[in-house]
C-alpha positions, -999 to 999 in steps of 0.1 A, spaced: -26 741 772 -4 742 741 -17 747 705 0 723 682 -4 729 645 28 711 629 48 681 637 77 704 645 56 722 671 46 689 685 84 677 687 94 709 704 66 706 730 75 671 738 112 678 740 106 707 764 83 685 785 110 657 785 136 682 796 114 697 823 109 661 837 148 656 836 145 626 814 169 615 786 157 604 752 167 568 762 148 570 795 117 584 778 119 558 751 120 529 778 92 545 797 71 548 764 80 514 750 94 529 718 130 531 705 154 560 710 153 566 672 116 572 674 121 598 702 149 614 680 126 616 650 95 628 670 115 656 686 127 666 652 93 669 638 93 640 615 58 641 599 54 604 592 56 587 627 30 562 638 3 579 658 1 550 683 37 555 693 31 593 695 4 587 719 26 563 741 52 591 744 26 617 753 12 593 780 47 586 794 52 624 799 20 625 818 2 644 790 -31 640 771 -42 652 736 -74 670 733 -90 681 702 -108 716 702 -130 732 677 -145 697 663 -180 686 669 -184 664 700 -190 627 695 -203 602 719 -174 577 729 -179 541 741 -165 530 773 
């Protein structure tokens, strides 16, 4: 598990995952349903990106986001 505390750390982690999967930025953008510019901005650590699209990229890379240290809440399914 990776501890992320800044947009730059998130971008670095997602870039590393993309490269490990041998995906280009255009390939990842297509898989996530976002534009290439979004991937470029995300990997550069741009702090104002849309969370919905960030989650799409994380999912396309096979990852998930977990929050630690916060009170547990019941989720509806």
